[in-house]
N, C-alpha and C positions, 0 to 999 in steps of 0.2 A: 146747145147747138153742136152738131157733129163736126168732126175734122175730116176734111176731104182727103182723098188718097194722095193728091199732090202734096198737101201739107205734111202728111206722115213721112214722105220721103225726105222732107227737109231735116227730120231728126235722126235719120239713119247715119250720116257721117258722125254726128255727135256720139251716138250709141257705140259705133265702131271704135271711135277714139277712146272712149272710156274703157271699153273692153280691152283694147290694146295696152292701155296704161296699167289696168288691173293685172293683166297677164304678165306684164314686165315685172311689176313689183312682186307678184306671186313667185315667179321664177327666181327673182333675186333672193327672196327669203328662203326658198327651197334650196337654192345653191349654197346660201350661207350656212343653213343647218346641216347640209351634207358635208361640210368641211370636216375632216378628221380631227379629233381632239388631240392635243399634244400628249405624247406618250410619257407616262410616269417613269422615273428612273428605276431600273431593275435593282432589287436588293442584291448586295454582293453575295457571291456564291460562298457557302460555308467552306471553311478550310477542310481539305481532305485529311482524314486521320484524326487522332485524339487531340484535344486541346489541353495543354499541360499547365498546371498551377505554377505559381512562382515558388520555386524551391530554393531560392537563395536565402538560406538561413545562416545565422551566425554560428560559427563553429565553437563549441565549448572549449575553454582552455584545458590543457592537459591536467590530469589529476596529479596532485603532489603525492609524495610518499608520506603516509601518516604514521608509519612505524619503521623508522630507519633501522632500529636494532634487529627487527625480524627480517628486513631485507638483506642484512649482512650475515644472518645466522645460518649455520650449516646443520644445526640440530637443536632440539629443545634446550639442551644444556647451555647454549649460547645466549639464551634469554635470561633476564633476571629471575630469581626465584619468586614464587608467590609470597606475599607478605606472611610472616610466620603466624600472625593471629588469624589469618584466613585459610591457612593451609589445611586441606582435608586430612582426615586420619590416614596414616600409612596403610593400614588395612581397611579396605572399603567397608562402609557401613553395611549392615545386613540388608537394608532396604534397597530396592532398585530405584535409581534416580536418573533415568533416561530423560534428556531434555531435547526436544525437537525445535529447531529454528529454521523457518522457511526463508528462502532467498529467491528473488527474481531479478531485481535491478539494484545497482549502486553498491559496488564492492566496499567502499570505505565504511559504510554503516554496518555491513555484515562483519567486517574485521573488528570494528569497535565493540559490537555486542558480544562477540565470542571472547575477546580479550577481557572484557569487563566481567563476564561470568567466571572465567578462569581465575582472575585475580580476586574475585569475591569468594573463591574456594570451591567452585564446581569442578569436579574431576574432568579433565579434557576427554577421557575415554567415554564419558557418559553424555557428551554433547554430540548431537547428530544434526549437522547442517543438511537440510533437504533442498537440494539444488533444483529449483522449479523455473528453469530458464527457457525450456523448449529447445535447447541447443545440443541435446543428446550427450555425446562424449567429447564435445569440442573443448570444454574447459579442462577436462582431464588430460587431453592430448596437447594442451597449451596452444590451441589454434585461434584464440580470441585475444585481441589487444585490450589494454586497460581503458581505452576510450569507448569500447563497446559496452552498452548498458548492461549486458548479460554476463560480463566478465567477472570471474572470481579466480583467486590465486589458489589453485588446487594443491600445489606443492606446499605452500605456506600453511594452509589449514591442516593438512594431514601430517606433513613431515616435521614442521617447525612447532606449530601449536598443538598438534597431537589429537585433533578432533576427527570425527567421522563425517563422511559425506555420502548421502544417498541421493541418486539422481532420478527424478520422476521421468517416466517414459515420454511425456509430452507436457506442454505448458498447461497448468491447471489453474482453475479459479480458486479463490480463497476457500470456498466451501468444499471444493474437491480436495484441496490440500489438507483441510481438517480431517476429512474422511480417510485420506492417505495415512495421516498419523494414526488414526484409529485402527486402520487395517494393519499397519506395521505392529502396533501394540498387540492386537489379537494374534497375529502370526507369531509373535515372540512370547506369547503366554504372559503378557503383562497385565496386572490388575489395575494399574494406574500409570500415568506418565505426566511429565511436565511439557509445556510448550511455551514458546516466547515469540513475540514479534521481533523482527530484525532491526527495526528502527527505534531501539531503546538502548539505554546504557544503565548499568547497575553498580552498586557498591554496598558494602556492609555499613551498619550503623557503628562507626568506630568509637563514638562517644557514649554509647549506651552501655549501661551496667545492669546486670551481668552481661558481658559481651558474648555474642555468638555471631559467627560469620553468616552471611546471607545463605550460604549453602546449608549449614547446620541448622539454621532456623527453619529452612524449607523442609529438612529431614524431620524436624520436630513436628511439623504439621502432618506429615505422613504418619508418624507414630501416634499422634493424637487421634487420627481417623481410625486407627486399628484397635483402639480400646473398645471393649465390649459395650460400655455405656456412652460412647460418643453419640451425641445428639439424642440422648434418651431423656424424656421429660419426667416430671414428678409422677405422672400416672403410669410410667413404665413403657410408654410408647416410644419406639426408636425410629427416628426419621433417617432415611437413607440420603446420601449426598450425591450430587452430580458433578460439581466442579468447585474448586477452591480458587478464589480470585486473589491475586497479589497485585494491587494497583490495577483494578479491573482485570481484563484478560491480557495485559501486556506480559504478565507471567501467570500461568495457570497450572493447576493440578487437576487432571481429568480422571474420573472414575470410568474405566473402560466398560464395565458391565452396564452401567446406567445409560451411557451414550449409545451402546449397541441396542439396548432394549427399545430406545426411542427411534431407532433407524438411522442414527447419525444425523449429519447436517443435510439440509435440503439443498441439493446441488442445482436445482432450478433457480435458486436465489444465490447467485454466484458471489456477490461481494457485500456491499452495504445493505443491511437489513437481515442478512442471514444469521448474524449473532442475536438480533432481537428475536428472530423466530426460534432459534435453538434454545436460548435461555428462557424464553417464555414457555416453551413446551416442557422444559424441566420443571418450572414452577407449577404449571398446570397439573403435572403428574405427581406433585408432592415432593419433589427432590430438593434438598437444601442446596444453597449456593453461598457458603460462608465466605466472608472476607478475611484475609490473612495479611500479616505484615512481617516480612522476613528481612527487608532492607529497602534501600531507596531504588526506585525504578523510574527512570526519566524517559519521557517520550521525546525523542530528539530528531533533528533534521540535518545535522552535520556532524563531522568527526572532530574530536580534539586534535590539535595540531600534531601532537606526538603522544602516542598511546603509552609510551614509557611511563608517563605520570601515574598510570593505574597500578604500577608495581610498587609505588610508594617508597622511593629511595631518595637519598640526598647525598651530596658530596661529603666525604669523610671529614670529620673535625669542623663542620660548618653548621650553623644554626638552621632551623627549619626554613625552607624556601618560602618566599612570599610572592604572590602573584600581583604584579603592578599593572596588569592589562585592563583594569576596570571591568573585568568579568564579561567582556564581549564574546559572543559565540565563536568558538574555535580559536581563541586567542591565547590559550594556556600553552606557553612555549617552554620547552625544556632547555636548560643551559648546561646539562651534564655532558661530559665528553664521551666520545666514541672513537675508534671502533670498540667492539663489544668487550674484548678482554680488558682493555685499559679502563673501560667504563665500569666493569664489574669490580676491578681492583681498586678503583678510586671512589667507589660509592659504598654506602651502607644503608641498611634498612632504616627508614624514617620511624618516628615514634607514632604509635597508634593515636588517632585523634589530634594530630599535630595541626599547626597553622596551615601547612600545605594541604592537609586533608580538607580543612574548611574552605580553602580557596578552590580546590578541585570541585567540591560539592557546589560552591557558588557558581562556578563556571558552567557546570552541567545544568544547573537550575536556569541560568540565563539562556542557554541553548534551548532548553525546553520552553521557556517563556517566548523566545523568538518564534518557535513553532506555533505556539498558541496564538500569537499575534499575526501570523501569516494567513492571509485569506485563503490561500490554497496550501493547506497544511502539509500536503505531500509533494511540494515542489521539488524536493530532493530527488524525486524519481525522474526529473527531466534534465539533470545536469550532465548527462553523457549523450552524445548523438553521433558517435563514430561507429566504426565496424563495417562500413559498406565494403562488400566484396568478400567478407569473411563467412565461414559456414553458418547456415541457418539465419542469415541476416534478415532483419525485419526493420523497415523504415521506422525510426524512433517516433516521428510525429504521427505516422499512421497507427503505430502501436498504442500511443496514448489516446488517440481519437477512438479507436476501436474499443479500448478499455473503458472509456467513459460511456460509450454507447451500451456496452455490456452491463456496466453498473446500473445505468438507467433502466434497462429492460428488467434486470433482476429486482430492482426496487418496485417496479410496477407489478411484477409477478407476485411479490410478497403482499402488496396491497390488495390484489385480487384474491389471493389465497385466504386472507383474513377479513376482507371487506372493510379494512381499516387502514388509515394512513398514520404512521408513527410507530414508535417502539413500545408504547404502552399497551401491548396487545391484551394481556390478561386483565389489566386495570380497566380496559374497555368492556369487560364483561364476557370476553370470549373464553372458551374452554377447549380442551382436547376433544377432537371430533368435529369442531366447527370449520375446520379447514375446507375451503372451496364450497361451503354450504350456506354462507350468509350473504345477504345483499349489502351493498355499500352503506356505511353508516354516515353520520353527520360530518365526518372529517372530509368527505368528498364534496365537490362543488359541481353541480347543484346537489343539495341534500336529497336523500332518498324520499320517494313517495310511499307512504304507508298504505298498505292494502286494507 
């Protein structure tokens, strides 16, 4: 049945009411959605300018005087004489015995190694300290203080101890320094030379018979290498030598011609690994690297309390000194009087191989053991952090960080050069000519894919 027109009008108000209500709620929803969202807090503006690190570092304590007799001396004659059993011949041996010792940081160890070589018989005039500090002539002019890592006592080395100093034109890496020695040798027409690390201490074998000083034992090695049949086998084949090791390369004798033939040290590998590269190339090319033994050579990290003990003296009319310090590193203390003249008048030469010699050797061995036990064996390089405001100043922490980065890069270069990680380069089957030509071997992770 159809709805009449009148009945339809009855629904009109209802329809209009529903529409109005719908429109109201629609507008309410739209209005709610149109409300602006709360603003998120703005990030703080970055500070203007550089952000500085925390530079509050503990200042290292002042370095003590490790050789009071030298500090008071006005000339070499104010120092005790070299022990008679170690004294070099009055007339220099016919052989050239130049010894290079490189220095960059920590003066106490440099002073100790120089004094130990002198008291073991090495002529001071044959010792050449190569100052590799990057501070130009600042040390020569006395412009650096003892708390500066690059400080050395120029006057004491040259005027009191009587050794020579050569200053590099700029700071050099270990490999560059080695090539500097080689260059100096070539320019001075040397056929061989010695070089030593600065963080060692040496002495002669006083108890060994027949006795020879460390210096004369080293001279004997030179003389041995000069013999026509040296390294000649039963078939008449004579092998050439490249380097003679005394306690690895803590003390070494270098054949100039051999090293020059191989192009010297690879300066792209500045520090660790460069010795592996050099000595491996010597072996690959058939050059011998004999091991020799001229005396005790200790790898050390600190200085004896008083270097006077290396001169092996004792109070007059008294028995041998005995060390009661339990042989702790750096604890060998002298009880002899000073100033120098009264010291020289009141002391006499100790006996070769005496109890005090044994205690000295035990103390140095303990220092060496302390270094072997140190996780960072070169921590001695960080004991000075002064010098700010002095010529050529370099932030000590920054220097150490840059050095470690340089070492790491050099190590990676050597690994890429040989495609091998580790020092056993020749044992890995590599030979001369393989440099930069081989893929990574199994020492790399992941191992190489074979084609």
